[in-house]
C-alpha positions as CSV (number, residue, x, y, z in Angstrom):
1,M,0.1,-37.6,56.7
2,R,2.6,-37.6,53.9
3,S,0.0,-37.3,51.2
4,I,-1.8,-34.6,53.1
5,F,1.4,-32.6,53.3
6,N,2.1,-33.0,49.6
7,I,-1.4,-31.8,48.7
8,T,-1.0,-28.8,51.1
9,G,2.4,-28.0,49.7
10,L,1.0,-28.2,46.2
11,L,-1.9,-25.8,47.1
12,F,0.7,-23.4,48.6
13,V,2.7,-23.5,45.4
14,L,-0.4,-22.8,43.3
15,I,-1.4,-19.9,45.5
16,I,2.1,-18.4,45.3
17,S,2.2,-19.0,41.5
18,G,-1.2,-17.3,41.1
19,C,0.0,-14.3,43.1
20,T,3.1,-14.0,40.9
21,T,1.0,-14.1,37.8
22,Q,-1.3,-11.4,39.0
23,T,1.7,-9.3,40.0
24,Q,3.2,-9.7,36.5
25,R,-0.1,-8.8,34.9
26,A,-0.4,-5.8,37.2
27,G,2.9,-4.5,35.9
28,F,2.2,-5.3,32.2
29,D,1.9,-2.2,29.9
30,S,-0.6,-3.2,27.2
31,K,-0.1,0.1,25.3
32,K,3.6,-0.6,24.9
33,A,2.9,-4.2,23.9
34,S,0.4,-2.9,21.3
35,A,2.9,-0.4,20.0
36,A,5.6,-3.0,19.7
37,N,3.4,-5.4,17.8
38,T,2.3,-2.6,15.5
39,E,5.9,-1.9,14.7
40,L,6.6,-5.5,13.9
41,G,3.4,-5.7,11.9
42,V,4.5,-2.7,9.8
43,A,7.9,-4.2,9.2
44,Y,6.4,-7.5,8.0
45,L,3.9,-5.6,5.9
46,Q,6.7,-3.7,4.1
47,K,8.5,-7.0,3.4
48,G,5.3,-8.5,1.9
49,K,4.9,-11.1,4.6
50,Y,1.2,-10.5,5.0
51,K,0.3,-13.5,7.1
52,V,2.8,-12.7,9.8
53,A,1.9,-9.0,9.6
54,M,-1.7,-9.7,10.1
55,G,-1.0,-11.7,13.2
56,K,1.1,-9.0,14.8
57,L,-1.4,-6.2,13.9
58,K,-4.3,-8.2,15.3
59,K,-2.3,-8.8,18.5
60,A,-1.7,-5.1,18.7
61,L,-5.4,-4.4,18.6
62,E,-6.0,-7.1,21.3
63,Y,-3.7,-5.2,23.6
64,D,-5.1,-1.8,22.7
65,D,-8.1,-1.3,20.5
66,D,-7.6,2.5,20.6
67,N,-4.2,2.2,18.8
68,A,-4.8,4.4,15.7
69,D,-1.6,3.1,14.0
70,A,-2.6,-0.5,14.4
71,H,-6.0,0.3,12.8
72,H,-4.2,2.3,10.1
73,Y,-1.8,-0.4,9.0
74,I,-4.2,-3.3,9.3
75,A,-6.5,-1.3,7.1
76,E,-3.6,-0.9,4.6
77,L,-3.0,-4.6,4.8
78,Y,-6.7,-5.4,4.1
79,R,-6.6,-2.9,1.2
80,R,-3.7,-4.9,-0.4
81,L,-5.6,-8.1,0.2
82,E,-8.6,-6.5,-1.5
83,Q,-10.8,-7.0,1.5
84,N,-12.3,-3.6,1.1
85,D,-15.1,-3.8,3.7
86,L,-12.6,-4.5,6.5
87,A,-10.1,-2.0,5.1
88,D,-12.8,0.7,5.1
89,E,-13.9,-0.2,8.7
90,H,-10.3,0.1,10.1
91,F,-9.5,3.2,8.1
92,K,-12.5,5.0,9.5
93,T,-11.7,3.9,13.1
94,A,-8.1,5.1,12.6
95,M,-9.4,8.5,11.3
96,D,-11.7,8.8,14.3
97,L,-8.7,8.2,16.6
98,D,-6.1,10.3,14.8
99,A,-7.9,12.7,12.4
100,D,-4.8,15.0,11.9
101,N,-2.4,12.2,10.7
102,S,-1.5,13.2,7.1
103,S,0.1,9.8,6.4
104,L,-3.2,8.2,7.4
105,K,-5.1,10.6,5.2
106,N,-2.9,9.9,2.2
107,N,-3.3,6.1,2.6
108,Y,-7.1,6.4,3.1
109,A,-7.2,8.6,0.0
110,I,-5.4,5.8,-2.0
111,F,-8.0,3.4,-0.8
112,L,-10.9,5.7,-1.6
113,C,-9.7,6.4,-5.2
114,G,-9.0,2.7,-5.7
115,T,-12.6,1.9,-4.8
116,G,-14.2,4.6,-6.9
117,S,-14.7,7.4,-4.3
118,Y,-12.6,9.8,-6.3
119,E,-13.9,13.1,-5.1
120,K,-13.7,12.1,-1.4
121,G,-10.1,10.8,-2.0
122,L,-9.1,14.0,-3.6
123,K,-10.5,16.0,-0.7
124,Y,-8.2,14.1,1.7
125,L,-5.2,14.5,-0.6
126,N,-5.8,18.3,-0.8
127,N,-5.9,18.4,2.9
128,V,-2.6,16.5,3.1
129,L,-1.0,19.1,0.9
130,L,-2.0,21.8,3.3
131,D,0.0,20.2,6.1
132,P,3.3,22.2,6.2
133,L,4.9,19.4,8.2
134,Y,4.1,16.6,5.8
135,S,7.3,15.5,4.1
136,N,6.0,13.3,1.4
137,K,4.1,15.7,-0.7
138,G,5.5,14.2,-3.9
139,Q,3.6,11.0,-3.2
140,A,0.4,13.0,-2.5
141,Y,0.7,14.7,-5.9
142,E,1.4,11.3,-7.5
143,N,-1.8,9.9,-5.9
144,M,-3.8,12.9,-7.0
145,G,-2.6,12.3,-10.6
146,I,-3.7,8.7,-10.4
147,C,-7.1,9.7,-8.9
148,V,-7.9,12.4,-11.5
149,E,-6.7,10.3,-14.4
150,K,-9.3,7.7,-13.4
151,L,-11.8,10.5,-13.5
152,G,-10.8,11.1,-17.1
153,N,-9.1,14.5,-16.4
154,I,-5.9,13.8,-18.3
155,K,-4.7,17.4,-18.4
156,K,-4.9,17.7,-14.6
157,A,-3.3,14.3,-14.1
158,E,-0.3,15.4,-16.1
159,E,0.0,18.6,-14.0
160,Y,-0.1,16.5,-10.8
161,Y,2.4,14.0,-12.1
162,L,4.8,16.8,-13.1
163,S,4.4,18.4,-9.6
164,S,5.2,15.0,-8.1
165,L,8.5,14.8,-10.0
166,K,9.5,18.2,-8.6
167,F,9.5,16.7,-5.1
168,N,10.8,13.3,-6.2
169,M,12.2,12.8,-9.7
170,N,12.0,9.0,-9.2
171,S,8.3,8.9,-8.5
172,P,7.4,5.6,-10.3
173,S,3.6,6.0,-10.8
174,A,4.2,9.6,-12.0
175,L,6.8,8.5,-14.5
176,L,4.5,5.6,-15.8
177,G,1.5,7.9,-15.9
178,L,3.4,10.5,-17.9
179,A,4.8,7.8,-20.2
180,Q,1.2,6.7,-21.0
181,I,0.0,10.3,-21.4
182,E,2.8,11.2,-23.8
183,F,2.2,8.0,-25.8
184,D,-1.5,8.9,-26.1
185,K,-0.5,12.3,-27.4
186,R,1.7,10.5,-30.0
187,N,4.9,11.8,-28.4
188,V,6.5,8.3,-28.7
189,K,10.1,9.5,-28.0
190,L,9.2,11.3,-24.8
191,A,6.9,8.4,-23.7
192,S,9.9,6.1,-24.2
193,Q,12.1,8.4,-22.1
194,Y,9.7,8.5,-19.2
195,L,9.2,4.7,-19.4
196,T,12.9,4.1,-19.4
197,R,13.3,6.1,-16.2
198,H,10.4,4.2,-14.6
199,N,11.9,0.8,-15.5
200,K,15.2,1.7,-13.9
201,I,13.6,2.2,-10.5
202,A,10.5,0.0,-10.4
203,R,9.7,-3.6,-10.9
204,P,7.9,-4.4,-14.1
205,T,4.1,-4.6,-14.1
206,A,1.7,-5.8,-16.7
207,Q,0.9,-2.1,-17.5
208,S,4.6,-1.1,-17.9
209,L,5.4,-4.1,-20.0
210,W,2.4,-3.5,-22.3
211,L,3.3,0.2,-22.7
212,G,6.9,-0.8,-23.5
213,L,5.6,-3.4,-26.1
214,I,3.4,-0.9,-28.0
215,I,6.2,1.7,-27.9
216,A,8.6,-0.9,-29.3
217,R,6.1,-1.7,-32.1
218,K,5.7,1.9,-32.9
219,Q,9.5,2.2,-33.2
220,G,9.7,-0.8,-35.4
221,M,11.6,-2.9,-32.7
222,K,9.8,-6.2,-33.3
223,G,12.3,-8.3,-31.4
224,K,11.9,-6.2,-28.3
225,A,8.2,-6.2,-28.6
226,G,8.2,-10.0,-28.8
227,S,10.4,-10.3,-25.8
228,L,8.0,-8.0,-23.8
229,A,5.0,-10.0,-25.0
230,L,6.6,-13.2,-23.7
231,K,7.3,-11.5,-20.3
232,I,3.6,-10.5,-20.0
233,K,2.5,-14.1,-20.7
234,Q,5.0,-15.5,-18.3
235,Y,4.7,-13.2,-15.3
236,F,1.2,-11.9,-15.7
237,P,-0.8,-14.6,-17.4
238,D,-4.2,-13.5,-15.8
239,S,-3.8,-9.8,-16.6
240,K,-5.9,-7.9,-19.0
241,E,-2.8,-7.2,-21.0
242,A,-2.2,-10.9,-21.5
243,K,-5.8,-11.2,-22.7
244,Y,-5.1,-8.3,-25.2
245,L,-2.1,-10.3,-26.5
246,E,-4.3,-13.4,-27.2
247,K,-7.1,-11.3,-28.7
248,L,-4.7,-9.4,-31.0
249,K,-2.6,-12.5,-31.6
250,I,0.6,-10.6,-30.7
251,R,3.7,-12.9,-30.5
């Protein structure tokens, strides 16, 4: 009898436990859980912790596959990881769910310009600039400059970069773009000024170090040029700029 009682009691506990679980699930708000995971995912994305960000954003989509923000930021993460097919898929889904989101349009445009769809990217950026409530128009102009520069329209790129600086005088890509444009126009002094401003607010890249190197060589500053060459080799050994150094035998 004792063993029968124990089994019966166990079954009773399991039944009660099952009811409790079902009650908890019934009160569970999947959309709130999705939003919370999206917020965490974005925070980790901004910190460069891509693996953790991916886990949170995937969890957000498990809770709510219609979460436009989750699709938006997982697309941005895939873009940074250069998984372009997945990035495009999620950007398109996000656009279907939230077509009037200017921040989404801006990021999708960056992706499009980065993958060679320049005209389509510019179309989205122009649309962003028409939004009177969009607060980051300086970035939109900056992105337009990058996009048209890749198309070879240097004059238009310069106009967009200058427009970007009117909204944000510390726009890094605009400053670097203008530095390169002025150097190409042989305005070495102005190019150096733009690059100096860029270097004060942005981390060095292979491109910025290379531009600094060739400006230094033009100004006869061999020691500075050598120091910048060393940084390119040390921090960006696989970059095209490092390959230029080897080819030109710059030390």
